[in-house]
ZADO-1210 file (C-alpha; in nm, 4 decimals, padded with zeros to 6 digits):
<atoms>
<atom x="12.1279" y="12.8259" z="10.9334" code="MET" pos="1"/>
<atom x="12.0516" y="12.7887" z="11.3004" code="ASP" pos="2"/>
<atom x="11.8591" y="13.0544" z="11.4906" code="GLU" pos="3"/>
<atom x="12.0356" y="13.2443" z="11.7582" code="GLN" pos="4"/>
<atom x="11.9080" y="13.1262" z="12.0929" code="VAL" pos="5"/>
<atom x="11.8744" y="13.3988" z="12.3560" code="PHE" pos="6"/>
<atom x="11.7494" y="13.1834" z="12.6411" code="LEU" pos="7"/>
<atom x="11.7168" y="12.8132" z="12.6869" code="GLN" pos="8"/>
<atom x="11.5942" y="12.6916" z="13.0335" code="GLU" pos="9"/>
<atom x="11.3881" y="12.3910" z="13.1350" code="ALA" pos="10"/>
<atom x="11.1014" y="12.4036" z="12.8855" code="GLU" pos="11"/>
<atom x="11.1489" y="12.7594" z="12.7703" code="VAL" pos="12"/>
<atom x="11.3385" y="12.8611" z="12.4590" code="THR" pos="13"/>
<atom x="11.3558" y="13.2219" z="12.3223" code="VAL" pos="14"/>
<atom x="11.5049" y="13.2914" z="11.9829" code="THR" pos="15"/>
<atom x="11.4953" y="13.5890" z="11.7494" code="LYS" pos="16"/>
<atom x="11.1762" y="13.4724" z="11.5886" code="THR" pos="17"/>
<atom x="11.0103" y="13.2307" z="11.8340" code="ARG" pos="18"/>
<atom x="10.9070" y="13.1941" z="12.1962" code="PHE" pos="19"/>
<atom x="10.8647" y="12.8187" z="12.2835" code="ILE" pos="20"/>
<atom x="10.7178" y="12.7044" z="12.6109" code="VAL" pos="21"/>
<atom x="10.5919" y="12.3574" z="12.7088" code="HIS" pos="22"/>
<atom x="10.5953" y="12.2558" z="12.3484" code="GLY" pos="23"/>
<atom x="10.3825" y="12.5565" z="12.2312" code="GLN" pos="24"/>
<atom x="10.5471" y="12.7977" z="11.9802" code="THR" pos="25"/>
<atom x="10.4628" y="13.1636" z="11.9691" code="TYR" pos="26"/>
<atom x="10.5757" y="13.3510" z="11.6634" code="ALA" pos="27"/>
<atom x="10.7360" y="13.6777" z="11.7800" code="LEU" pos="28"/>
<atom x="10.6393" y="13.8477" z="11.4548" code="SER" pos="29"/>
<atom x="10.2806" y="13.8481" z="11.5851" code="GLY" pos="30"/>
<atom x="10.3632" y="13.9729" z="11.9272" code="VAL" pos="31"/>
<atom x="10.3212" y="14.3464" z="11.9887" code="THR" pos="32"/>
<atom x="10.4327" y="14.3526" z="12.3501" code="SER" pos="33"/>
<atom x="10.5594" y="14.1273" z="12.6304" code="VAL" pos="34"/>
<atom x="10.5160" y="14.2004" z="12.9940" code="LYS" pos="35"/>
<atom x="10.5616" y="14.0280" z="13.3257" code="ALA" pos="36"/>
<atom x="10.3059" y="14.0406" z="13.5979" code="LYS" pos="37"/>
<atom x="10.2736" y="13.9029" z="13.9422" code="THR" pos="38"/>
<atom x="09.9591" y="13.7432" z="14.0943" code="ARG" pos="39"/>
<atom x="09.9338" y="13.7119" z="14.4670" code="SER" pos="40"/>
<atom x="09.7982" y="13.3893" z="14.6124" code="PRO" pos="41"/>
<atom x="09.4403" y="13.3726" z="14.7283" code="ARG" pos="42"/>
<atom x="09.4357" y="13.3885" z="15.1044" code="ARG" pos="43"/>
<atom x="09.0795" y="13.2920" z="15.1705" code="ILE" pos="44"/>
<atom x="09.1426" y="12.9252" z="15.2577" code="GLY" pos="45"/>
<atom x="09.4081" y="12.9960" z="15.5305" code="PRO" pos="46"/>
<atom x="09.1917" y="13.2814" z="15.6767" code="LEU" pos="47"/>
<atom x="08.8928" y="13.0494" z="15.7062" code="ILE" pos="48"/>
<atom x="09.0948" y="12.7867" z="15.8910" code="LEU" pos="49"/>
<atom x="09.2368" y="13.0455" z="16.1278" code="VAL" pos="50"/>
<atom x="08.8946" y="13.2004" z="16.1805" code="GLY" pos="51"/>
<atom x="08.7435" y="12.8642" z="16.2568" code="LEU" pos="52"/>
<atom x="09.0206" y="12.7975" z="16.5000" code="GLY" pos="53"/>
<atom x="08.9758" y="13.1335" z="16.6726" code="LEU" pos="54"/>
<atom x="08.6003" y="13.0888" z="16.6881" code="ILE" pos="55"/>
<atom x="08.6287" y="12.7507" z="16.8596" code="THR" pos="56"/>
<atom x="08.9342" y="12.8435" z="17.0741" code="VAL" pos="57"/>
<atom x="08.7553" y="12.8068" z="17.4084" code="ARG" pos="58"/>
<atom x="08.6370" y="12.4727" z="17.5238" code="SER" pos="59"/>
<atom x="08.2938" y="12.4127" z="17.6463" code="ILE" pos="60"/>
<atom x="08.3974" y="12.4134" z="18.0058" code="ASP" pos="61"/>
<atom x="08.6142" y="12.7271" z="17.9665" code="GLY" pos="62"/>
<atom x="08.9394" y="12.5430" z="18.0660" code="SER" pos="63"/>
<atom x="09.1422" y="12.6779" z="17.7682" code="GLY" pos="64"/>
<atom x="09.2013" y="12.6272" z="17.3990" code="PRO" pos="65"/>
<atom x="09.1058" y="12.2857" z="17.2521" code="THR" pos="66"/>
<atom x="09.3583" y="12.0906" z="17.0598" code="LYS" pos="67"/>
<atom x="09.1491" y="12.1019" z="16.7441" code="SER" pos="68"/>
<atom x="09.1394" y="12.4820" z="16.7577" code="SER" pos="69"/>
<atom x="09.5200" y="12.4996" z="16.7863" code="LEU" pos="70"/>
<atom x="09.5481" y="12.2529" z="16.4977" code="VAL" pos="71"/>
<atom x="09.3165" y="12.4648" z="16.2836" code="LEU" pos="72"/>
<atom x="09.5129" y="12.7840" z="16.3691" code="ILE" pos="73"/>
<atom x="09.8443" y="12.6137" z="16.2943" code="ALA" pos="74"/>
<atom x="09.7320" y="12.4560" z="15.9684" code="LEU" pos="75"/>
<atom x="09.5962" y="12.7932" z="15.8478" code="GLY" pos="76"/>
<atom x="09.9202" y="12.9681" z="15.9424" code="ALA" pos="77"/>
<atom x="10.1368" y="12.7081" z="15.7660" code="ILE" pos="78"/>
<atom x="09.9142" y="12.7248" z="15.4554" code="TRP" pos="79"/>
<atom x="09.9396" y="13.1084" z="15.4500" code="TRP" pos="80"/>
<atom x="10.3167" y="13.1131" z="15.4816" code="PHE" pos="81"/>
<atom x="10.3734" y="12.8353" z="15.2202" code="CYS" pos="82"/>
<atom x="10.1796" y="13.0109" z="14.9510" code="GLN" pos="83"/>
<atom x="10.4013" y="13.1935" z="14.6906" code="LYS" pos="84"/>
<atom x="10.3313" y="13.4558" z="14.4324" code="LYS" pos="85"/>
<atom x="10.2831" y="13.3477" z="14.0760" code="LYS" pos="86"/>
<atom x="10.4910" y="13.5261" z="13.8077" code="HIS" pos="87"/>
<atom x="10.3419" y="13.5314" z="13.4594" code="ILE" pos="88"/>
<atom x="10.4595" y="13.6245" z="13.1113" code="ILE" pos="89"/>
<atom x="10.1927" y="13.7885" z="12.9059" code="VAL" pos="90"/>
<atom x="10.2276" y="13.8157" z="12.5276" code="LEU" pos="91"/>
<atom x="10.0052" y="14.0681" z="12.3546" code="LYS" pos="92"/>
<atom x="09.9039" y="14.0388" z="11.9962" code="SER" pos="93"/>
<atom x="09.6375" y="14.1891" z="11.7667" code="PRO" pos="94"/>
<atom x="09.4144" y="13.8942" z="11.8659" code="SER" pos="95"/>
<atom x="09.4464" y="13.9517" z="12.2411" code="GLY" pos="96"/>
<atom x="09.6644" y="13.8609" z="12.5405" code="GLU" pos="97"/>
<atom x="09.7929" y="13.5243" z="12.6254" code="SER" pos="98"/>
<atom x="09.9480" y="13.4016" z="12.9547" code="ASN" pos="99"/>
<atom x="10.2396" y="13.2210" z="12.7858" code="ALA" pos="100"/>
<atom x="10.4152" y="13.1081" z="13.0975" code="LEU" pos="101"/>
<atom x="10.3572" y="13.1104" z="13.4773" code="SER" pos="102"/>
<atom x="10.6035" y="13.0137" z="13.7421" code="SER" pos="103"/>
<atom x="10.6788" y="13.0745" z="14.1113" code="LYS" pos="104"/>
<atom x="11.0399" y="13.1260" z="14.0092" code="ASP" pos="105"/>
<atom x="11.0668" y="13.5015" z="13.9592" code="LYS" pos="106"/>
<atom x="11.4263" y="13.4615" z="13.8060" code="GLY" pos="107"/>
<atom x="11.2884" y="13.2455" z="13.5286" code="LEU" pos="108"/>
<atom x="11.0229" y="13.4975" z="13.4361" code="ILE" pos="109"/>
<atom x="11.2684" y="13.7873" z="13.4579" code="SER" pos="110"/>
<atom x="11.5134" y="13.5996" z="13.2445" code="GLY" pos="111"/>
<atom x="11.2492" y="13.5544" z="12.9697" code="CYS" pos="112"/>
<atom x="11.1250" y="13.9096" z="12.9664" code="VAL" pos="113"/>
<atom x="11.4463" y="14.0866" z="12.9719" code="GLY" pos="114"/>
</atoms>
């Protein structure tokens, strides 16, 4: 008898008894709770680039911004806006919590949780 499949996308399969992701199987009988959480990206790298660009914005002779300063500011800004939040499925069992799946695709995580 085949198990009823509730969700099957990419490398994720959810059935009545199992949660399978990237080849790893979690038995749902041992899972006490499932939750989704969101982790914001670390912004320190882009802030450092923009900060360096702002510190060096004036040329030595005071004629205006240097090209390297503008490049640093632009790279920092692009890096900042390209970063995405990471969405995570957390499975809790008596032995602790496990981050079973993480993705930048909120729809995939929402579809797995419920």
